[in-house]
C-alpha positions in Angstrom: 28.2 -23.5 -33.6 28.4 -22.7 -30.2 30.8 -25.3 -28.8 31.7 -23.1 -25.4 28.3 -21.1 -23.4 30.0 -18.8 -20.7 28.0 -17.5 -17.5 28.4 -14.4 -16.0 27.6 -13.2 -11.8 26.6 -10.0 -10.5 27.5 -6.5 -11.6 27.2 -7.1 -15.2 23.7 -4.6 -15.5 26.0 -2.1 -17.6 27.4 -5.0 -20.1 26.3 -6.5 -23.2 26.6 -10.4 -24.9 29.2 -8.9 -26.8 31.3 -6.3 -25.0 31.5 -9.3 -22.3 32.7 -11.9 -24.6 35.3 -9.1 -25.8 36.3 -9.2 -22.1 36.4 -12.5 -21.7 37.6 -14.2 -25.0 41.1 -13.5 -24.6 41.3 -14.9 -20.9 39.4 -18.0 -22.0 41.9 -18.1 -25.4 44.9 -17.9 -22.7 44.1 -20.8 -20.7 42.9 -22.9 -23.4 46.3 -22.3 -25.0 48.4 -23.5 -21.9 47.0 -26.7 -22.7 47.3 -26.8 -26.5 44.0 -25.9 -27.4 42.3 -23.4 -29.4 39.1 -22.0 -30.0 37.5 -19.8 -32.6 35.3 -16.7 -30.7 32.5 -17.8 -33.1 32.7 -20.9 -31.0 31.8 -19.4 -27.6 28.6 -17.5 -26.8 28.0 -15.2 -23.7 24.9 -15.9 -22.0 24.1 -12.4 -20.7 21.7 -11.6 -18.4 22.7 -8.0 -16.7 20.3 -5.9 -18.0 17.5 -7.5 -16.1 19.1 -6.2 -13.2 19.8 -2.9 -14.7 17.6 -0.2 -13.3 15.8 2.6 -14.4 16.3 6.1 -15.1 16.3 8.2 -12.0 17.9 11.4 -10.7 20.9 10.7 -9.0 24.0 10.0 -10.9 25.2 6.4 -10.7 23.7 3.6 -8.9 20.3 4.7 -7.2 21.0 6.0 -3.7 21.4 2.9 -1.3 22.8 3.4 2.0 22.4 0.5 5.1 18.8 1.6 6.2 17.9 0.7 2.7 18.8 -3.3 4.0 15.8 -4.4 4.6 15.6 -7.9 3.4 17.3 -10.5 5.5 18.9 -12.3 2.0 21.0 -8.8 1.1 21.6 -8.7 5.3 23.5 -12.2 5.3 25.0 -11.9 2.3 26.4 -8.4 3.1 27.8 -10.0 6.7 29.2 -13.0 4.8 31.3 -11.2 2.9 32.2 -9.5 5.9 32.9 -12.4 8.5 35.1 -13.9 5.7 36.7 -10.8 4.8 38.0 -10.7 8.3 39.2 -14.2 8.6 41.9 -13.4 5.6 42.8 -9.8 6.2 44.1 -8.3 9.0 43.2 -4.7 8.2 39.4 -5.3 8.2 38.0 -5.5 11.4 35.5 -8.5 12.1 32.2 -8.5 14.8 33.3 -9.0 18.3 30.9 -11.9 18.6 28.3 -13.1 16.2 25.4 -11.9 18.7 26.2 -8.0 17.3 25.6 -9.5 13.8 22.0 -9.1 14.6 22.1 -5.7 15.5 20.4 -2.9 13.7 24.2 -1.7 13.0 25.1 -4.3 11.7 24.8 -4.0 8.0 26.8 -0.7 8.5 29.1 -2.1 10.5 29.8 -4.8 7.8 29.9 -1.7 4.9 32.3 -0.2 6.7 34.6 -2.8 7.6 34.6 -4.0 4.3 35.6 -0.6 2.5 39.2 -1.4 4.1 39.4 -5.1 2.7 41.8 -5.1 -0.8 39.3 -7.5 -1.9 36.2 -5.0 -2.2 38.7 -1.8 -3.2 36.9 0.2 -4.9 33.8 -0.7 -4.6 30.8 1.8 -2.8 28.6 1.1 -0.5 25.4 1.3 -3.1 27.2 -1.1 -5.4 27.8 -3.4 -2.5 24.1 -3.6 -1.6 23.3 -3.5 -5.0 25.3 -6.6 -5.7 23.5 -8.2 -2.6 20.2 -6.9 -3.8 21.1 -9.1 -7.1 21.1 -12.3 -4.8 18.2 -11.1 -3.7 16.5 -10.7 -6.7 17.5 -14.0 -8.1 16.4 -16.0 -5.6 12.8 -14.3 -4.4 11.3 -12.8 -7.8 10.6 -15.6 -10.0 10.1 -13.2 -13.5 13.6 -12.4 -12.8 14.8 -16.2 -12.0 12.9 -17.2 -15.1 14.0 -14.7 -17.2 17.7 -15.3 -16.3 17.2 -19.2 -16.6 15.7 -18.0 -20.4 18.8 -16.0 -21.8 21.2 -19.3 -20.9 18.8 -21.9 -22.5 18.8 -20.0 -26.0 22.0 -20.3 -26.4 22.5 -24.0 -25.2 22.7 -26.5 -28.7 23.7 -29.7 -30.1 26.5 -28.8 -30.6 27.3 -27.3 -27.1 30.0 -28.7 -25.5 31.4 -27.3 -21.9 29.2 -24.4 -19.9 31.6 -22.3 -17.9 30.0 -20.1 -15.0 31.2 -17.5 -13.0 29.9 -16.7 -9.7 26.2 -16.6 -9.5 26.2 -17.7 -12.9 27.0 -21.5 -11.6 24.0 -20.9 -9.7 21.9 -20.2 -13.0 23.8 -22.5 -15.0 23.3 -25.3 -12.2 19.5 -25.0 -12.6 18.9 -24.5 -16.1 21.2 -27.7 -16.1 18.7 -29.3 -13.8 15.8 -28.5 -15.8 16.9 -29.5 -19.1 17.2 -33.4 -18.9 16.9 -33.8 -22.6 20.4 -31.8 -23.2 23.6 -34.1 -23.0 27.1 -34.5 -22.7 27.8 -31.5 -21.5 30.6 -30.4 -19.0 30.8 -27.8 -16.7 33.1 -25.9 -15.5 32.3 -23.6 -12.4 34.8 -20.4 -10.9 34.3 -19.4 -7.7 31.0 -21.0 -6.9 29.2 -19.9 -3.9 27.2 -23.4 -5.1 27.5 -24.8 -1.5 27.3 -22.0 1.0 24.4 -23.0 3.0 21.6 -21.2 4.1 22.8 -17.8 1.4 22.6 -20.3 -1.8 22.3 -24.1 -1.2 19.3 -24.4 0.3 17.4 -22.1 -1.7 18.5 -24.2 -4.6 15.4 -25.6 -7.2 15.5 -28.8 -7.3 16.0 -28.4 -3.2 18.8 -30.4 -1.9 17.8 -33.6 0.3 19.9 -34.5 3.6 22.3 -32.0 2.6 22.8 -33.5 -0.7 22.0 -31.6 -4.1 21.0 -33.3 -6.7 22.9 -34.3 -10.3 22.3 -32.4 -12.6 21.4 -35.6 -15.4 23.1 -33.9 -18.9 26.3 -33.4 -17.3 28.8 -36.1 -18.1 31.9 -34.2 -16.0 32.2 -31.4 -13.7 35.3 -29.7 -12.6 35.2 -26.5 -9.5 37.8 -24.2 -9.6 38.1 -21.8 -6.3 41.1 -19.7 -5.4 41.7 -19.6 -1.4 40.9 -15.9 -1.0 37.7 -15.8 -3.0 35.2 -13.9 -0.5 32.0 -15.1 -2.2 33.1 -19.1 -2.9 33.0 -19.0 0.7 32.7 -23.0 0.6 35.6 -24.1 -2.1 35.0 -27.6 -2.4 32.0 -28.5 -4.2 32.6 -32.8 -4.1 31.0 -33.0 -0.4 27.4 -31.8 -1.4 26.9 -32.5 -5.1 28.9 -35.3 -5.9 31.9 -37.2 -5.8 32.6 -37.1 -9.3 33.5 -33.1 -9.2 36.8 -32.7 -9.7 37.6 -29.7 -6.9 41.0 -27.3 -8.1 42.0 -24.4 -6.1 44.2 -22.0 -8.2 45.6 -18.3 -6.8 44.2 -15.3 -8.8 46.4 -13.0 -7.4 44.8 -9.5 -5.3 41.4 -10.5 -7.6 41.2 -13.6 -6.7 37.3 -13.5 -7.6 37.6 -11.6 -10.6 36.5 -13.6 -13.7 39.9 -13.1 -15.9 43.0 -15.0 -14.0 39.8 -17.7 -13.0 40.2 -18.6 -17.2 43.7 -18.1 -17.4 44.6 -20.4 -15.0 45.9 -24.0 -16.3 43.6 -25.7 -15.2 40.5 -24.3 -15.8 41.7 -24.4 -19.2 43.0 -28.1 -19.0 39.3 -28.7 -18.1 37.5 -27.0 -21.1 40.6 -28.4 -23.3 39.1 -31.7 -22.3 35.6 -31.1 -22.9 36.2 -30.0 -26.3 38.6 -32.9 -27.2 
C-alpha cells in the first residue's frame, strides 16, 4: 500500500528506486516524527527515473567529457547563467557579471562555470557535472520520449492508497505535470521542496499545460499543496508559488544550512513533516 510517493530531481542517474528510498526514508521519518507521525517504509515508494539520463558507456572515466564549448543549446546556457546570477547575489566570493549584456557573449558560459566553482552551494561539482545537470533539465523539456518516460515512472506508482506526493527540485515539475494530466486521480496532497516551478523563461513557460496570462492551471487531483523553500536555494529561484499557481498554496520558508538544496534537510524540516503528517491524517 503506497501512501507516499517520492519524486526526485536531477543528478540521480547512478541511483535506483531502492537505493534512493534507503537515502530518503530516514529523513522523511525524522520530519514526520517531529509532528508525532510515523510511516512504515513499505508505505513509501520512490518514483525513480534517473536511469533515463544515465549516459551509455564511453571511453572517458566518469561523466562524458563536457566543457563550455559543448553548451550550444540556449536552455542549457540559460540554466547555467541563472545559477550563476543567483549564486553571485547570495555569496560574496562568487564573482558576478559586470552587466547583463555580457551574459550573451560567447565566453559567458565559461565565465559562469568559473564563477560557480567559487560557490559553496555548488561545492565539489565539476564543470562537466554542472553542464550535465543543465542538460538533464533541457532534455526533459525538449525530448518528448524522455518527458513521457519520466511521467510514466511516476504514474505507475500512484494508486487509490496514495495520499501525498513529495517532489524535490525538477521532480516538482514532473509531479505537477503528471497531476495535471490525470484528472481521474483524487484527493492528493502535494508537497514540493526546492521547486523551480515558478522560474519564468526557464521552467514556468515550458510547463504542460501552458500557463495563461501568467497563471498556471491548478492540478485537479490536488486538494492541498504546500511548497517549502530555503532562502539560499539557488535552484528554487522563486520561493513562493501561490502568486502563479493558486492562492490555496501554503508557501513555507525553512533553513537547510550549507546544503540549501539538499533533499534530506528539506525532509527533516518540521514544516515539511507537518504538511505530510496532515495529509496522512
